[in-house]
N, C-alpha and C positions, 0 to 999 in steps of 0.2 A: 188322063195318063200323066200329065205333068205334075199334078198334085201328088200322085202316088210316087213318082220319081223323087220329088222334093222330100216327101216324108221318108222314103227309104234312105235318102242321102243324110237327112238329119239323124236318123237312127244309127246309121253307120258311123257318123262322126261322133255321136254320143258314146258308142261302144268302143271307140278308139281312145277315149279317156282312160288313163291308167287306173283311176279309182273305181270305175264302174264294176269291174270283175270282183275285186275284194269287197266292195260295198254289198254286192248281191250275196256273196258268200257269208258276210257278216250277218245280214238280215236272215238268211236261211238258217244259220247256226242259232241265232236267238230264238227264232220260231220253233225249230226242232227241239232244242233243249228245254224251252219253256213248256212245250207240250208234254214232254216226258217227265219234267220236274217243275211243277208250277211255282215252287219256292224260288226258282231262278229269277223271277221278276218281282220278288218281294223288295220292299224299300231298303231293308238292310243289305241284301245282296247287291242291289243296284249301287248303293253307296260304296260297298267294298270293290265292286267291279270298276266303277268310274274312277275311284281313287287309284287303282292299279293302272288303268288306262292313262290317266293324267300323268303319272310319274314316268311310265314307260314311253309315252309319246315324246316327252322332253329328251329322254335318253336316246330314242331313235333319231330325233332331229340332230342330236350331237354327232351321230354317225353319218346321217344323211348328207351333211355339208361336206364331209370328207369324201364320201362316195362320189359326190358331185365333181370333185377334181380327179377322180380315178384312183384314190388312195384308200387307206383304212387306218383307223385309230384304235389300236389294241389297248391303249392306255386310258380309254374313256372311263372305264369303271374305277381304275385306281385314282384318277383325278377326282372323280365324284366322291370316292371314299375319303380322300385326303381333305377335300373341302368340307365334308360332313363333320369329320372329327375336329377340324380346325374351327369351324363355326361354333360347335358346342364347347370346345376347349377354351376358346377366347372368353366365352361367357362364364364358364364354370371356374376356371383358374385365375382369370384376370379381372372378372367383373365387368367386362366390356358390354355396353348396352346393345340390345338386339339390332337396331338399325346399323350401328357401326360394325358390329360383328358380321352382319350380313354383307355389308359392302366389302369388308376385308376378305371374307370367304370367297365371294364372287371374283374379287381381284386375284386371289390365289389360283382359281380355276383358269382365268384368262392368261395369267403369266405361265402356268404350267403348259397349257396348250400352245401358247406362243413360243415357248422354249423349244418344244418338239418341232414345231413348224419351221423355226429359224434354222435348226440343225439340218432338217431335211432339205430346206431351200439352199443352204450354203454348201452342203456337202454332196447333194444329189444321191445320198444313200437312200435305199428303199425305205418308204414310210413304215413298212412291216417291221423292219429291223429296229428303226429308231423308236417307234411307239411300243414295241415289245420291251426294249430296254427301259423306256419310260414307265411301263407297267410295273417292272420290278423296282425301279427307283422310288416311285411315288408310294408303292405299297410298303416298301422298306421304311420310308419316312413315316408313313401312317403308323406302322407297328412300333417304330421307335418312340413316337410321341405318346402313344396310348399304352405301350408295354402290353399290347394285345388285350387290354381291358377297356370296357365301354366307358364313355362319359355319360353321366346321368343328369347333369345340371342343365336340362332344357327348360327354359322359362315357360310359365303357364300360357303366355300369349302365343308362343310358338306351338305348344301342344294343342291349343284351341284351334289354331289355323289348320293343323293337320288332321284333326278329328271332327271338326265342326262342319255344318252344312250351310251353304249360301242360299239354297232354295230347295226345299223338299229333301229328296235323297241325294242332291248334287253337292259334293264336298267343295270346300273352299279351294282345294287343290286344282280344281278345274280352271281357276283364274290364271295362274302362271302358265298352265298348259295352253290356254287360248292365246295369251299374250305372245308366247314363244312361237306358236303355230302361225298366227297372223304375221308376226314379225318375219319369220322365215319365208312365208309365201311372198311377202312384199319384197324381201331381199332378192329372191330368185327371179321375180317377175318385173320388178320396177327399179331396182338399184343396180348401179354399174358394177359393183363388186360381185353381186350375184351372177350377172351375165359373164363376168370374167371367170368366175369359178367354173361355170358350165362350159365356157369356151375352152378352158384349160383341160377339162376332162374329156371333151369331145375330140380335140386335136391340139395338143400342146404346141406343136411346131407352127401351125397356122395361127394360133392365138398369139404367140410371141411375134410372128411376122406382122400381125395387125397392130402391134404396139402395146400389148398387154404384158406387164411385168410379171413373169412367173413366180419369182421369189416373193414379191409382195403378196400376190394372190394366195400362195401356199401358206404364208404366215397368217394372213387374215382368216383363212378357212380354219386353221388349227386353233387360232385364238377364239373364234366363234364356237368351235366344238368344245373347247375348254370351258367357256362361259355356260353353255347348255349343260355340260356335265356337272358344273357347279350348282346350277339351279336345281337339277334333279337330285343332287346330293342333299341340298338344304330341304327340298320337299320330302325326302325320305326321313330326314331327322324329325320333321314335324309330324309325319305319319307314324313313325315308329316310336316317337317320344324318347329317343335315346341316340347318342352318338356312338354307333357301333363300328369297330374297325373292319367288320366284314361287309359293310355297305359298299356296293359296287362290284363285288366279286362275281355276281351272276348276271352282269349286264351284257356280256359280249354276244351271246347267242341271239337274244331278242333284238339287240341294236342293229345287227346285220339282217336278220330275217324279215323284220317288219318293213324296212325301206324296199327290199328286193321284192317281197310279195306285193308291195304297193306300186311297183313300176320302175324303181330305180335300176340303172344298169351299172354293174360293178366296175366296168371299165371306165365309167365316168361320162359326164355330159348330159345325163338325163335323170331327173329326179321328180318326185311328186309328193308334195306335203299332204294333200288329201289322201292319196293312195297310201302313204306311210301311216296315216291315222287309221285307215281301215285294216292295214296289216297288223297294227298294234291291237286293234279290236279283235281280230280273228284269233291272235295268240292268247289274249286275255280271256276270251270266251271259252276257248278250248281248254285252257288251263283250269279256269274256274268250274267249267262243266265237269271235268274229270274229278275234281275235288268233291263236288256235290254228289257225284255218283259213287263216292268212297273208293275210287280207283287207287291202287297202291302208288306211292310217290315215284317208284322206279318206272312205272308205265308213263307217267307224266314226262319224265326225262326222255324216254324213247320217242314219245310223240313230238316233243320239241326238236329232237334230232331229225325226225322224219320231216318236220316243217322246214328245217334248214335245207335238206335235200330237195324238197319241193321248190323252195325259193330259188336254189341254184339252178334247177331244171328250167324254171320259168325264166330266169335271167338269161340262160343260154338260148332258149327259144326266141326271146326278145332280141338278143344280139343278132341272131341269124336273120330274123325278120327285118331288122333295121338295115343290115348289110345288103339284103336283097333289094329293099326299097332304094337304097343309095345307088346300087349298081344299075337298077332300072332307070333311075333318074339320070345317071351319067350316060347311059345308052341312048336315052331320048335326046 
């Protein structure tokens, strides 16, 4: 009987992991779609799917770090778009070498995120308002630089990175995704700033009483978000082989849906990098599956909207469950 009890306990703890549910849904979706459409598992489609997952995972991580402190970053896409056109513009108009242009572009992302975080920290104005203003400002700068016209001067080395394979159908774009994912997991689980971010999201007053500087933590979180948005912007330039001013315009929905599907709580304090990955996979598989079945694009948008509602419902149920567990613990 003890053996059975231990086994049941291990199973219960396993299913308490945020990534288990989305992982099972992802696997079921892959199996179901591949049975109905065998071409879904072709090398070409796997390449396209993994490329999309790689970029969208970095985008989702940029939102995840802000969700961790209980805020949101509506400017994520406009920062990524500004970085994308800055990266290509530096090379096309000024002949800047790729490594230097990359470093400057990533620096722009960090500064843009840090600027928003600084204003939020110093003024205590809602992150929703500040990042909404940032969205308009960065998009305006983007359009002012490009005059709403794409930059085409993407070097062949960058194009090769965005369209080449590192191993079989796995694109090179997997590498920055893995680096960012491992880095964010390490930050949340092993680094002081990661613990401070989650503590701020869980209970800002208690975090401040324990010696955590809320202003510094908020600025760090937004700087990291800006960096991840910048990485995603550069990845999209490599993938699309063009610096298009529309890059980043469609990031908002998936950047929120994937972390919440993966276990993050919008009020802050609870995130899951692995869960976010499977949230990204679910969205990518559904989107790609609808395309393969020649479903009209408007239906894809409807499905994405439904995913948002699903994610919000999951988030609400999770908050209620956490509140009950905390109340039970306080009563004990």
